[in-house]
PDB file of N, H, CA, C and O in Angstrom:
ATOM      1  N   MET A   1      91.134 144.942 150.830  1.00  0.00           N
ATOM      2  CA  MET A   1      91.039 144.693 152.258  1.00  0.00           C
ATOM      3  C   MET A   1      92.444 144.724 152.846  1.00  0.00           C
ATOM      4  O   MET A   1      93.383 144.182 152.263  1.00  0.00           O
ATOM      5  N   THR A   2      92.578 145.352 153.986  1.00  0.00           N
ATOM      6  H   THR A   2      91.815 145.792 154.459  1.00  0.00           H
ATOM      7  CA  THR A   2      93.863 145.403 154.674  1.00  0.00           C
ATOM      8  C   THR A   2      93.722 144.734 156.033  1.00  0.00           C
ATOM      9  O   THR A   2      92.616 144.371 156.436  1.00  0.00           O
ATOM     10  N   SER A   3      94.827 144.571 156.737  1.00  0.00           N
ATOM     11  H   SER A   3      95.725 144.865 156.410  1.00  0.00           H
ATOM     12  CA  SER A   3      94.759 143.994 158.075  1.00  0.00           C
ATOM     13  C   SER A   3      94.049 144.927 159.057  1.00  0.00           C
ATOM     14  O   SER A   3      93.647 144.502 160.141  1.00  0.00           O
ATOM     15  N   SER A   4      93.896 146.195 158.678  1.00  0.00           N
ATOM     16  H   SER A   4      94.222 146.540 157.798  1.00  0.00           H
ATOM     17  CA  SER A   4      93.198 147.169 159.520  1.00  0.00           C
ATOM     18  C   SER A   4      91.750 147.381 159.094  1.00  0.00           C
ATOM     19  O   SER A   4      91.029 148.154 159.725  1.00  0.00           O
ATOM     20  N   GLY A   5      91.319 146.712 158.039  1.00  0.00           N
ATOM     21  H   GLY A   5      91.905 146.085 157.526  1.00  0.00           H
ATOM     22  CA  GLY A   5      89.951 146.857 157.552  1.00  0.00           C
ATOM     23  C   GLY A   5      89.926 147.235 156.090  1.00  0.00           C
ATOM     24  O   GLY A   5      90.972 147.232 155.441  1.00  0.00           O
ATOM     25  N   PRO A   6      88.745 147.564 155.541  1.00  0.00           N
ATOM     26  CA  PRO A   6      88.630 147.889 154.115  1.00  0.00           C
ATOM     27  C   PRO A   6      89.317 149.214 153.777  1.00  0.00           C
ATOM     28  O   PRO A   6      89.335 150.150 154.576  1.00  0.00           O
ATOM     29  N   LEU A   7      89.873 149.261 152.589  1.00  0.00           N
ATOM     30  H   LEU A   7      89.859 148.500 151.940  1.00  0.00           H
ATOM     31  CA  LEU A   7      90.550 150.457 152.093  1.00  0.00           C
ATOM     32  C   LEU A   7      89.809 150.950 150.861  1.00  0.00           C
ATOM     33  O   LEU A   7      89.593 150.196 149.913  1.00  0.00           O
ATOM     34  N   ASP A   8      89.426 152.210 150.880  1.00  0.00           N
ATOM     35  H   ASP A   8      89.602 152.823 151.651  1.00  0.00           H
ATOM     36  CA  ASP A   8      88.708 152.821 149.758  1.00  0.00           C
ATOM     37  C   ASP A   8      89.597 153.929 149.205  1.00  0.00           C
ATOM     38  O   ASP A   8      89.726 154.994 149.808  1.00  0.00           O
ATOM     39  N   VAL A   9      90.203 153.669 148.058  1.00  0.00           N
ATOM     40  H   VAL A   9      90.098 152.804 147.568  1.00  0.00           H
ATOM     41  CA  VAL A   9      91.105 154.636 147.435  1.00  0.00           C
ATOM     42  C   VAL A   9      90.313 155.434 146.414  1.00  0.00           C
ATOM     43  O   VAL A   9      89.695 154.867 145.512  1.00  0.00           O
ATOM     44  N   LEU A  10      90.335 156.751 146.561  1.00  0.00           N
ATOM     45  H   LEU A  10      90.837 157.211 147.293  1.00  0.00           H
ATOM     46  CA  LEU A  10      89.534 157.616 145.703  1.00  0.00           C
ATOM     47  C   LEU A  10      90.409 158.449 144.777  1.00  0.00           C
ATOM     48  O   LEU A  10      91.465 158.932 145.185  1.00  0.00           O
ATOM     49  N   GLY A  11      89.977 158.615 143.546  1.00  0.00           N
ATOM     50  H   GLY A  11      89.119 158.222 143.215  1.00  0.00           H
ATOM     51  CA  GLY A  11      90.630 159.535 142.631  1.00  0.00           C
ATOM     52  C   GLY A  11      89.876 160.859 142.591  1.00  0.00           C
ATOM     53  O   GLY A  11      90.456 161.923 142.374  1.00  0.00           O
ATOM     54  N   GLU A  12      88.585 160.766 142.805  1.00  0.00           N
ATOM     55  H   GLU A  12      88.113 159.902 142.982  1.00  0.00           H
ATOM     56  CA  GLU A  12      87.708 161.932 142.798  1.00  0.00           C
ATOM     57  C   GLU A  12      86.597 161.658 143.810  1.00  0.00           C
ATOM     58  O   GLU A  12      86.207 160.510 144.017  1.00  0.00           O
ATOM     59  N   ILE A  13      86.096 162.712 144.431  1.00  0.00           N
ATOM     60  H   ILE A  13      86.414 163.645 144.263  1.00  0.00           H
ATOM     61  CA  ILE A  13      85.009 162.525 145.386  1.00  0.00           C
ATOM     62  C   ILE A  13      83.965 163.625 145.179  1.00  0.00           C
ATOM     63  O   ILE A  13      84.287 164.809 145.086  1.00  0.00           O
ATOM     64  N   GLY A  14      82.735 163.201 145.111  1.00  0.00           N
ATOM     65  H   GLY A  14      82.473 162.239 145.186  1.00  0.00           H
ATOM     66  CA  GLY A  14      81.645 164.171 145.013  1.00  0.00           C
ATOM     67  C   GLY A  14      81.649 164.968 143.733  1.00  0.00           C
ATOM     68  O   GLY A  14      81.890 164.436 142.650  1.00  0.00           O
ATOM     69  N   LYS A  15      81.383 166.238 143.869  1.00  0.00           N
ATOM     70  H   LYS A  15      81.188 166.670 144.749  1.00  0.00           H
ATOM     71  CA  LYS A  15      81.182 167.131 142.729  1.00  0.00           C
ATOM     72  C   LYS A  15      82.521 167.638 142.182  1.00  0.00           C
ATOM     73  O   LYS A  15      82.819 168.828 142.281  1.00  0.00           O
ATOM     74  N   GLY A  16      83.320 166.744 141.611  1.00  0.00           N
ATOM     75  H   GLY A  16      83.078 165.777 141.532  1.00  0.00           H
ATOM     76  CA  GLY A  16      84.575 167.150 140.993  1.00  0.00           C
ATOM     77  C   GLY A  16      85.651 167.589 141.956  1.00  0.00           C
ATOM     78  O   GLY A  16      86.555 168.329 141.570  1.00  0.00           O
ATOM     79  N   LYS A  17      85.579 167.152 143.205  1.00  0.00           N
ATOM     80  H   LYS A  17      84.845 166.551 143.519  1.00  0.00           H
ATOM     81  CA  LYS A  17      86.622 167.483 144.166  1.00  0.00           C
ATOM     82  C   LYS A  17      87.739 166.459 144.043  1.00  0.00           C
ATOM     83  O   LYS A  17      87.493 165.267 143.859  1.00  0.00           O
ATOM     84  N   PHE A  18      88.955 166.939 144.148  1.00  0.00           N
ATOM     85  H   PHE A  18      89.155 167.907 144.298  1.00  0.00           H
ATOM     86  CA  PHE A  18      90.117 166.068 144.033  1.00  0.00           C
ATOM     87  C   PHE A  18      90.948 166.131 145.309  1.00  0.00           C
ATOM     88  O   PHE A  18      90.663 166.924 146.206  1.00  0.00           O
ATOM     89  N   TYR A  19      91.968 165.297 145.381  1.00  0.00           N
ATOM     90  H   TYR A  19      92.199 164.653 144.652  1.00  0.00           H
ATOM     91  CA  TYR A  19      92.844 165.186 146.544  1.00  0.00           C
ATOM     92  C   TYR A  19      93.271 166.546 147.085  1.00  0.00           C
ATOM     93  O   TYR A  19      93.158 166.814 148.281  1.00  0.00           O
ATOM     94  N   GLU A  20      93.753 167.387 146.206  1.00  0.00           N
ATOM     95  H   GLU A  20      93.845 167.169 145.234  1.00  0.00           H
ATOM     96  CA  GLU A  20      94.262 168.699 146.617  1.00  0.00           C
ATOM     97  C   GLU A  20      93.182 169.570 147.254  1.00  0.00           C
ATOM     98  O   GLU A  20      93.477 170.394 148.119  1.00  0.00           O
ATOM     99  N   ASP A  21      91.936 169.388 146.828  1.00  0.00           N
ATOM    100  H   ASP A  21      91.697 168.718 146.125  1.00  0.00           H
ATOM    101  CA  ASP A  21      90.822 170.180 147.352  1.00  0.00           C
ATOM    102  C   ASP A  21      90.451 169.778 148.778  1.00  0.00           C
ATOM    103  O   ASP A  21      89.777 170.528 149.484  1.00  0.00           O
ATOM    104  N   LEU A  22      90.890 168.602 149.194  1.00  0.00           N
ATOM    105  H   LEU A  22      91.438 167.993 148.620  1.00  0.00           H
ATOM    106  CA  LEU A  22      90.448 168.047 150.467  1.00  0.00           C
ATOM    107  C   LEU A  22      91.554 167.956 151.514  1.00  0.00           C
ATOM    108  O   LEU A  22      91.354 167.346 152.565  1.00  0.00           O
ATOM    109  N   LEU A  23      92.702 168.543 151.251  1.00  0.00           N
ATOM    110  H   LEU A  23      92.864 169.039 150.397  1.00  0.00           H
ATOM    111  CA  LEU A  23      93.838 168.420 152.167  1.00  0.00           C
ATOM    112  C   LEU A  23      93.524 168.935 153.568  1.00  0.00           C
ATOM    113  O   LEU A  23      94.036 168.397 154.549  1.00  0.00           O
ATOM    114  N   ASP A  24      92.697 169.959 153.675  1.00  0.00           N
ATOM    115  H   ASP A  24      92.281 170.397 152.878  1.00  0.00           H
ATOM    116  CA  ASP A  24      92.377 170.498 154.997  1.00  0.00           C
ATOM    117  C   ASP A  24      91.236 169.747 155.679  1.00  0.00           C
ATOM    118  O   ASP A  24      90.830 170.105 156.785  1.00  0.00           O
ATOM    119  N   GLN A  25      90.724 168.713 155.028  1.00  0.00           N
ATOM    120  H   GLN A  25      91.055 168.423 154.130  1.00  0.00           H
ATOM    121  CA  GLN A  25      89.608 167.947 155.573  1.00  0.00           C
ATOM    122  C   GLN A  25      89.978 166.493 155.825  1.00  0.00           C
ATOM    123  O   GLN A  25      89.138 165.599 155.726  1.00  0.00           O
ATOM    124  N   ASN A  26      91.235 166.271 156.151  1.00  0.00           N
ATOM    125  H   ASN A  26      91.918 166.998 156.231  1.00  0.00           H
ATOM    126  CA  ASN A  26      91.647 164.909 156.445  1.00  0.00           C
ATOM    127  C   ASN A  26      92.669 164.905 157.566  1.00  0.00           C
ATOM    128  O   ASN A  26      93.161 165.952 157.987  1.00  0.00           O
ATOM    129  N   GLN A  27      92.975 163.713 158.039  1.00  0.00           N
ATOM    130  H   GLN A  27      92.575 162.862 157.697  1.00  0.00           H
ATOM    131  CA  GLN A  27      93.911 163.540 159.139  1.00  0.00           C
ATOM    132  C   GLN A  27      94.985 162.548 158.734  1.00  0.00           C
ATOM    133  O   GLN A  27      94.751 161.660 157.914  1.00  0.00           O
ATOM    134  N   ASP A  28      96.160 162.709 159.313  1.00  0.00           N
ATOM    135  H   ASP A  28      96.350 163.431 159.978  1.00  0.00           H
ATOM    136  CA  ASP A  28      97.243 161.749 159.098  1.00  0.00           C
ATOM    137  C   ASP A  28      97.102 160.600 160.084  1.00  0.00           C
ATOM    138  O   ASP A  28      96.788 160.809 161.256  1.00  0.00           O
ATOM    139  N   TYR A  29      97.334 159.396 159.604  1.00  0.00           N
ATOM    140  H   TYR A  29      97.589 159.227 158.652  1.00  0.00           H
ATOM    141  CA  TYR A  29      97.321 158.212 160.454  1.00  0.00           C
ATOM    142  C   TYR A  29      98.589 157.415 160.207  1.00  0.00           C
ATOM    143  O   TYR A  29      99.031 157.267 159.068  1.00  0.00           O
ATOM    144  N   LEU A  30      99.167 156.908 161.275  1.00  0.00           N
ATOM    145  H   LEU A  30      98.809 157.029 162.201  1.00  0.00           H
ATOM    146  CA  LEU A  30     100.331 156.038 161.184  1.00  0.00           C
ATOM    147  C   LEU A  30      99.825 154.608 161.264  1.00  0.00           C
ATOM    148  O   LEU A  30      99.190 154.223 162.246  1.00  0.00           O
ATOM    149  N   LEU A  31     100.105 153.823 160.231  1.00  0.00           N
ATOM    150  H   LEU A  31     100.620 154.136 159.433  1.00  0.00           H
ATOM    151  CA  LEU A  31      99.650 152.446 160.185  1.00  0.00           C
ATOM    152  C   LEU A  31     100.629 151.533 160.921  1.00  0.00           C
ATOM    153  O   LEU A  31     101.754 151.925 161.229  1.00  0.00           O
ATOM    154  N   GLU A  32     100.182 150.317 161.194  1.00  0.00           N
ATOM    155  H   GLU A  32      99.268 149.998 160.944  1.00  0.00           H
ATOM    156  CA  GLU A  32     100.973 149.358 161.955  1.00  0.00           C
ATOM    157  C   GLU A  32     102.365 149.129 161.381  1.00  0.00           C
ATOM    158  O   GLU A  32     103.322 148.950 162.134  1.00  0.00           O
ATOM    159  N   ASP A  33     102.487 149.131 160.087  1.00  0.00           N
ATOM    160  H   ASP A  33     101.709 149.276 159.475  1.00  0.00           H
ATOM    161  CA  ASP A  33     103.768 148.811 159.460  1.00  0.00           C
ATOM    162  C   ASP A  33     104.665 150.037 159.302  1.00  0.00           C
ATOM    163  O   ASP A  33     105.691 149.972 158.625  1.00  0.00           O
ATOM    164  N   GLY A  34     104.283 151.149 159.923  1.00  0.00           N
ATOM    165  H   GLY A  34     103.449 151.201 160.473  1.00  0.00           H
ATOM    166  CA  GLY A  34     105.096 152.355 159.874  1.00  0.00           C
ATOM    167  C   GLY A  34     104.759 153.287 158.734  1.00  0.00           C
ATOM    168  O   GLY A  34     105.311 154.385 158.654  1.00  0.00           O
ATOM    169  N   LEU A  35     103.871 152.880 157.853  1.00  0.00           N
ATOM    170  H   LEU A  35     103.423 151.988 157.918  1.00  0.00           H
ATOM    171  CA  LEU A  35     103.454 153.755 156.757  1.00  0.00           C
ATOM    172  C   LEU A  35     102.465 154.796 157.279  1.00  0.00           C
ATOM    173  O   LEU A  35     101.693 154.545 158.205  1.00  0.00           O
ATOM    174  N   GLN A  36     102.514 155.958 156.660  1.00  0.00           N
ATOM    175  H   GLN A  36     103.140 156.162 155.908  1.00  0.00           H
ATOM    176  CA  GLN A  36     101.587 157.025 157.033  1.00  0.00           C
ATOM    177  C   GLN A  36     100.603 157.230 155.888  1.00  0.00           C
ATOM    178  O   GLN A  36     100.973 157.154 154.717  1.00  0.00           O
ATOM    179  N   THR A  37      99.356 157.488 156.238  1.00  0.00           N
ATOM    180  H   THR A  37      99.056 157.550 157.190  1.00  0.00           H
ATOM    181  CA  THR A  37      98.334 157.727 155.237  1.00  0.00           C
ATOM    182  C   THR A  37      97.449 158.884 155.692  1.00  0.00           C
ATOM    183  O   THR A  37      97.440 159.251 156.867  1.00  0.00           O
ATOM    184  N   ARG A  38      96.715 159.444 154.757  1.00  0.00           N
ATOM    185  H   ARG A  38      96.722 159.146 153.803  1.00  0.00           H
ATOM    186  CA  ARG A  38      95.772 160.517 155.067  1.00  0.00           C
ATOM    187  C   ARG A  38      94.363 159.949 154.893  1.00  0.00           C
ATOM    188  O   ARG A  38      94.085 159.221 153.941  1.00  0.00           O
ATOM    189  N   VAL A  39      93.483 160.297 155.830  1.00  0.00           N
ATOM    190  H   VAL A  39      93.709 160.889 156.604  1.00  0.00           H
ATOM    191  CA  VAL A  39      92.125 159.769 155.839  1.00  0.00           C
ATOM    192  C   VAL A  39      91.149 160.932 155.941  1.00  0.00           C
ATOM    193  O   VAL A  39      91.306 161.814 156.786  1.00  0.00           O
ATOM    194  N   LEU A  40      90.142 160.929 155.075  1.00  0.00           N
ATOM    195  H   LEU A  40      90.014 160.213 154.389  1.00  0.00           H
ATOM    196  CA  LEU A  40      89.121 161.984 155.124  1.00  0.00           C
ATOM    197  C   LEU A  40      88.357 161.923 156.432  1.00  0.00           C
ATOM    198  O   LEU A  40      88.089 160.840 156.952  1.00  0.00           O
ATOM    199  N   ASP A  41      88.007 163.088 156.965  1.00  0.00           N
ATOM    200  H   ASP A  41      88.225 163.968 156.542  1.00  0.00           H
ATOM    201  CA  ASP A  41      87.213 163.109 158.188  1.00  0.00           C
ATOM    202  C   ASP A  41      85.781 162.685 157.874  1.00  0.00           C
ATOM    203  O   ASP A  41      85.338 162.726 156.726  1.00  0.00           O
ATOM    204  N   HIS A  42      85.079 162.281 158.911  1.00  0.00           N
ATOM    205  H   HIS A  42      85.438 162.247 159.844  1.00  0.00           H
ATOM    206  CA  HIS A  42      83.717 161.755 158.729  1.00  0.00           C
ATOM    207  C   HIS A  42      82.778 162.768 158.078  1.00  0.00           C
ATOM    208  O   HIS A  42      81.996 162.413 157.196  1.00  0.00           O
ATOM    209  N   ALA A  43      82.853 164.012 158.503  1.00  0.00           N
ATOM    210  H   ALA A  43      83.488 164.300 159.219  1.00  0.00           H
ATOM    211  CA  ALA A  43      81.945 165.035 157.972  1.00  0.00           C
ATOM    212  C   ALA A  43      82.108 165.204 156.463  1.00  0.00           C
ATOM    213  O   ALA A  43      81.125 165.425 155.756  1.00  0.00           O
ATOM    214  N   THR A  44      83.335 165.102 155.968  1.00  0.00           N
ATOM    215  H   THR A  44      84.134 164.923 156.543  1.00  0.00           H
ATOM    216  CA  THR A  44      83.600 165.267 154.538  1.00  0.00           C
ATOM    217  C   THR A  44      83.016 164.118 153.727  1.00  0.00           C
ATOM    218  O   THR A  44      82.672 164.298 152.559  1.00  0.00           O
ATOM    219  N   LEU A  45      82.902 162.953 154.326  1.00  0.00           N
ATOM    220  H   LEU A  45      83.181 162.807 155.275  1.00  0.00           H
ATOM    221  CA  LEU A  45      82.385 161.784 153.610  1.00  0.00           C
ATOM    222  C   LEU A  45      80.867 161.794 153.432  1.00  0.00           C
ATOM    223  O   LEU A  45      80.341 161.123 152.544  1.00  0.00           O
ATOM    224  N   VAL A  46      80.167 162.548 154.267  1.00  0.00           N
ATOM    225  H   VAL A  46      80.594 163.094 154.989  1.00  0.00           H
ATOM    226  CA  VAL A  46      78.703 162.506 154.237  1.00  0.00           C
ATOM    227  C   VAL A  46      78.139 163.006 152.905  1.00  0.00           C
ATOM    228  O   VAL A  46      77.327 162.314 152.291  1.00  0.00           O
ATOM    229  N   GLU A  47      78.546 164.178 152.449  1.00  0.00           N
ATOM    230  H   GLU A  47      79.206 164.740 152.947  1.00  0.00           H
ATOM    231  CA  GLU A  47      77.947 164.773 151.242  1.00  0.00           C
ATOM    232  C   GLU A  47      78.050 163.871 150.005  1.00  0.00           C
ATOM    233  O   GLU A  47      77.028 163.616 149.367  1.00  0.00           O
ATOM    234  N   PRO A  48      79.237 163.381 149.643  1.00  0.00           N
ATOM    235  CA  PRO A  48      79.281 162.550 148.434  1.00  0.00           C
ATOM    236  C   PRO A  48      78.488 161.252 148.571  1.00  0.00           C
ATOM    237  O   PRO A  48      77.953 160.750 147.582  1.00  0.00           O
ATOM    238  N   LYS A  49      78.408 160.716 149.759  1.00  0.00           N
ATOM    239  H   LYS A  49      78.842 161.124 150.562  1.00  0.00           H
ATOM    240  CA  LYS A  49      77.616 159.491 149.939  1.00  0.00           C
ATOM    241  C   LYS A  49      76.129 159.785 149.774  1.00  0.00           C
ATOM    242  O   LYS A  49      75.391 158.952 149.249  1.00  0.00           O
ATOM    243  N   GLU A  50      75.683 160.961 150.217  1.00  0.00           N
ATOM    244  H   GLU A  50      76.283 161.637 150.643  1.00  0.00           H
ATOM    245  CA  GLU A  50      74.291 161.357 150.005  1.00  0.00           C
ATOM    246  C   GLU A  50      74.002 161.530 148.521  1.00  0.00           C
ATOM    247  O   GLU A  50      72.956 161.100 148.034  1.00  0.00           O
ATOM    248  N   VAL A  51      74.930 162.161 147.802  1.00  0.00           N
ATOM    249  H   VAL A  51      75.779 162.510 148.198  1.00  0.00           H
ATOM    250  CA  VAL A  51      74.739 162.426 146.372  1.00  0.00           C
ATOM    251  C   VAL A  51      74.738 161.131 145.570  1.00  0.00           C
ATOM    252  O   VAL A  51      73.890 160.942 144.698  1.00  0.00           O
ATOM    253  N   LEU A  52      75.673 160.249 145.857  1.00  0.00           N
ATOM    254  H   LEU A  52      76.361 160.403 146.566  1.00  0.00           H
ATOM    255  CA  LEU A  52      75.775 159.001 145.091  1.00  0.00           C
ATOM    256  C   LEU A  52      74.576 158.101 145.330  1.00  0.00           C
ATOM    257  O   LEU A  52      74.022 157.536 144.387  1.00  0.00           O
ATOM    258  N   GLY A  53      74.171 157.964 146.594  1.00  0.00           N
ATOM    259  H   GLY A  53      74.621 158.423 147.360  1.00  0.00           H
ATOM    260  CA  GLY A  53      72.955 157.222 146.912  1.00  0.00           C
ATOM    261  C   GLY A  53      72.987 155.737 146.607  1.00  0.00           C
ATOM    262  O   GLY A  53      71.932 155.109 146.513  1.00  0.00           O
ATOM    263  N   ARG A  54      74.175 155.156 146.450  1.00  0.00           N
ATOM    264  H   ARG A  54      75.032 155.666 146.526  1.00  0.00           H
ATOM    265  CA  ARG A  54      74.249 153.713 146.230  1.00  0.00           C
ATOM    266  C   ARG A  54      73.888 152.995 147.528  1.00  0.00           C
ATOM    267  O   ARG A  54      73.950 153.593 148.602  1.00  0.00           O
ATOM    268  N   ASP A  55      73.516 151.733 147.440  1.00  0.00           N
ATOM    269  H   ASP A  55      73.466 151.248 146.567  1.00  0.00           H
ATOM    270  CA  ASP A  55      73.148 150.970 148.627  1.00  0.00           C
ATOM    271  C   ASP A  55      74.259 151.008 149.675  1.00  0.00           C
ATOM    272  O   ASP A  55      73.997 151.237 150.856  1.00  0.00           O
ATOM    273  N   LYS A  56      75.488 150.786 149.244  1.00  0.00           N
ATOM    274  H   LYS A  56      75.701 150.601 148.285  1.00  0.00           H
ATOM    275  CA  LYS A  56      76.592 150.765 150.206  1.00  0.00           C
ATOM    276  C   LYS A  56      76.819 152.151 150.822  1.00  0.00           C
ATOM    277  O   LYS A  56      77.246 152.252 151.972  1.00  0.00           O
ATOM    278  N   ASP A  57      76.539 153.213 150.069  1.00  0.00           N
ATOM    279  H   ASP A  57      76.192 153.131 149.134  1.00  0.00           H
ATOM    280  CA  ASP A  57      76.683 154.567 150.603  1.00  0.00           C
ATOM    281  C   ASP A  57      75.581 154.876 151.617  1.00  0.00           C
ATOM    282  O   ASP A  57      75.845 155.469 152.663  1.00  0.00           O
ATOM    283  N   ARG A  58      74.363 154.477 151.309  1.00  0.00           N
ATOM    284  H   ARG A  58      74.149 153.994 150.460  1.00  0.00           H
ATOM    285  CA  ARG A  58      73.261 154.690 152.250  1.00  0.00           C
ATOM    286  C   ARG A  58      73.511 153.940 153.552  1.00  0.00           C
ATOM    287  O   ARG A  58      73.218 154.451 154.633  1.00  0.00           O
ATOM    288  N   ALA A  59      74.048 152.734 153.452  1.00  0.00           N
ATOM    289  H   ALA A  59      74.286 152.318 152.574  1.00  0.00           H
ATOM    290  CA  ALA A  59      74.352 151.951 154.657  1.00  0.00           C
ATOM    291  C   ALA A  59      75.426 152.635 155.489  1.00  0.00           C
ATOM    292  O   ALA A  59      75.337 152.658 156.717  1.00  0.00           O
ATOM    293  N   ALA A  60      76.431 153.188 154.838  1.00  0.00           N
ATOM    294  H   ALA A  60      76.502 153.169 153.841  1.00  0.00           H
ATOM    295  CA  ALA A  60      77.519 153.860 155.548  1.00  0.00           C
ATOM    296  C   ALA A  60      77.070 155.179 156.160  1.00  0.00           C
ATOM    297  O   ALA A  60      77.619 155.597 157.180  1.00  0.00           O
ATOM    298  N   LEU A  61      76.092 155.839 155.566  1.00  0.00           N
ATOM    299  H   LEU A  61      75.647 155.500 154.738  1.00  0.00           H
ATOM    300  CA  LEU A  61      75.629 157.135 156.070  1.00  0.00           C
ATOM    301  C   LEU A  61      75.133 157.056 157.512  1.00  0.00           C
ATOM    302  O   LEU A  61      75.436 157.928 158.326  1.00  0.00           O
ATOM    303  N   ALA A  62      74.386 156.033 157.817  1.00  0.00           N
ATOM    304  H   ALA A  62      74.139 155.325 157.156  1.00  0.00           H
ATOM    305  CA  ALA A  62      73.867 155.897 159.183  1.00  0.00           C
ATOM    306  C   ALA A  62      75.017 155.804 160.179  1.00  0.00           C
ATOM    307  O   ALA A  62      74.966 156.411 161.249  1.00  0.00           O
ATOM    308  N   ILE A  63      76.038 155.056 159.834  1.00  0.00           N
ATOM    309  H   ILE A  63      76.079 154.563 158.965  1.00  0.00           H
ATOM    310  CA  ILE A  63      77.198 154.892 160.718  1.00  0.00           C
ATOM    311  C   ILE A  63      77.964 156.206 160.825  1.00  0.00           C
ATOM    312  O   ILE A  63      78.349 156.611 161.921  1.00  0.00           O
ATOM    313  N   LEU A  64      78.185 156.867 159.705  1.00  0.00           N
ATOM    314  H   LEU A  64      77.872 156.538 158.814  1.00  0.00           H
ATOM    315  CA  LEU A  64      78.906 158.145 159.716  1.00  0.00           C
ATOM    316  C   LEU A  64      78.179 159.196 160.555  1.00  0.00           C
ATOM    317  O   LEU A  64      78.797 159.907 161.348  1.00  0.00           O
ATOM    318  N   ARG A  65      76.880 159.286 160.374  1.00  0.00           N
ATOM    319  H   ARG A  65      76.377 158.709 159.730  1.00  0.00           H
ATOM    320  CA  ARG A  65      76.104 160.281 161.127  1.00  0.00           C
ATOM    321  C   ARG A  65      76.136 159.990 162.626  1.00  0.00           C
ATOM    322  O   ARG A  65      76.280 160.903 163.438  1.00  0.00           O
ATOM    323  N   ARG A  66      76.001 158.729 162.982  1.00  0.00           N
ATOM    324  H   ARG A  66      75.883 157.987 162.321  1.00  0.00           H
ATOM    325  CA  ARG A  66      76.046 158.344 164.403  1.00  0.00           C
ATOM    326  C   ARG A  66      77.422 158.628 164.996  1.00  0.00           C
ATOM    327  O   ARG A  66      77.513 159.091 166.133  1.00  0.00           O
ATOM    328  N   THR A  67      78.479 158.364 164.263  1.00  0.00           N
ATOM    329  H   THR A  67      78.405 157.987 163.339  1.00  0.00           H
ATOM    330  CA  THR A  67      79.842 158.636 164.720  1.00  0.00           C
ATOM    331  C   THR A  67      80.030 160.126 164.932  1.00  0.00           C
ATOM    332  O   THR A  67      80.616 160.541 165.932  1.00  0.00           O
ATOM    333  N   LEU A  68      79.538 160.936 164.002  1.00  0.00           N
ATOM    334  H   LEU A  68      79.062 160.599 163.190  1.00  0.00           H
ATOM    335  CA  LEU A  68      79.634 162.389 164.150  1.00  0.00           C
ATOM    336  C   LEU A  68      78.884 162.888 165.380  1.00  0.00           C
ATOM    337  O   LEU A  68      79.369 163.764 166.096  1.00  0.00           O
ATOM    338  N   GLU A  69      77.700 162.330 165.623  1.00  0.00           N
ATOM    339  H   GLU A  69      77.306 161.618 165.041  1.00  0.00           H
ATOM    340  CA  GLU A  69      76.932 162.704 166.813  1.00  0.00           C
ATOM    341  C   GLU A  69      77.728 162.404 168.085  1.00  0.00           C
ATOM    342  O   GLU A  69      77.781 163.228 168.998  1.00  0.00           O
ATOM    343  N   GLU A  70      78.339 161.236 168.139  1.00  0.00           N
ATOM    344  H   GLU A  70      78.296 160.567 167.397  1.00  0.00           H
ATOM    345  CA  GLU A  70      79.115 160.839 169.307  1.00  0.00           C
ATOM    346  C   GLU A  70      80.343 161.740 169.487  1.00  0.00           C
ATOM    347  O   GLU A  70      80.691 162.094 170.613  1.00  0.00           O
ATOM    348  N   LYS A  71      80.992 162.106 168.392  1.00  0.00           N
ATOM    349  H   LYS A  71      80.710 161.818 167.477  1.00  0.00           H
ATOM    350  CA  LYS A  71      82.160 162.996 168.472  1.00  0.00           C
ATOM    351  C   LYS A  71      81.771 164.359 169.016  1.00  0.00           C
ATOM    352  O   LYS A  71      82.537 164.965 169.765  1.00  0.00           O
ATOM    353  N   LEU A  72      80.591 164.852 168.654  1.00  0.00           N
ATOM    354  H   LEU A  72      79.968 164.359 168.046  1.00  0.00           H
ATOM    355  CA  LEU A  72      80.136 166.161 169.114  1.00  0.00           C
ATOM    356  C   LEU A  72      79.819 166.168 170.599  1.00  0.00           C
ATOM    357  O   LEU A  72      79.878 167.221 171.234  1.00  0.00           O
ATOM    358  N   LYS A  73      79.483 165.013 171.169  1.00  0.00           N
ATOM    359  H   LYS A  73      79.435 164.157 170.653  1.00  0.00           H
ATOM    360  CA  LYS A  73      79.172 164.903 172.593  1.00  0.00           C
ATOM    361  C   LYS A  73      80.426 165.026 173.460  1.00  0.00           C
ATOM    362  O   LYS A  73      80.351 165.430 174.620  1.00  0.00           O
ATOM    363  N   ILE A  74      81.562 164.679 172.893  1.00  0.00           N
ATOM    364  H   ILE A  74      81.623 164.351 171.950  1.00  0.00           H
ATOM    365  CA  ILE A  74      82.826 164.653 173.658  1.00  0.00           C
ATOM    366  C   ILE A  74      83.305 166.039 173.981  1.00  0.00           C
ATOM    367  O   ILE A  74      84.348 166.199 174.616  1.00  0.00           O
TER     368      ILE A  74
END
């Protein structure tokens, strides 16, 4: 947990995809303390959460899908 919310650090995501495979599917964010981090975009998170199907992933899917819908309206 961070002061900005939960942090999920991944070594691998989905079907054998690694950090290098996802560089074009993330955004840079500047954190409060001046550190910069890269964050996967919402669309990229949907597929592995569908595949994994854990309770926490299913719960997050509804939020991710709704966020994507709202982004498309803008």
